[in-house]
N, C-alpha and C positions, 0 to 999 in steps of 0.2 A: 883321343877325343878330344874337344877346342869347344869348350865352356867359358864363356865368357859370366865371373860369376864378379864381376866388380860393382853391379849395380847389389850384391844378391845381402842379404840380410849376418850382420858381423856374428852372428852366435850360430848360424849353421855349419857347420861340418867340410862344407862343399869335397873336399877331397876324401872323406867317409860315403860320401855320397856314387860319388861316381866310382870307386872303387869296388861298394856294395856293385851298380847298375852292371860294371864291366866280369859282372863273376856272374854275375843274370844272363845274360848274353849269352857266356860263355858256357852256364848251363843250358842252356836252354839250346841251344849249337848242339852242345853232346848226346842230351837226349833226343835230337829231331834223327839224328845219324842210327844213334841207337836202336832210333823205333825202324828207319829205314828197314836195317838194318834187319830187322827180330820181321817186319813183316815182309821179304824176301825170302829170306831163308821160309817161314812160312809159306809163302804162298808155292816153290820148289817143292820142300820135303813132302810136302803134303798134298801134291794135286801129282806129284809123279812118284 
C-alpha cells in the first residue's frame, strides 16, 4: 500500500496505522471466505 504521509502530523505513527489497516483487511477477507464456505456447506448438507 502506498500512502503519502509527508504532509501528515509528526506525532502520528503512520507505519502502525498501515499495519493495523492491513490486518483489518486480511481479517475481513478471511471472514468473508469462511462465511461463504459455511453457507455453501449449510446449503448443501441441509437441503440435500
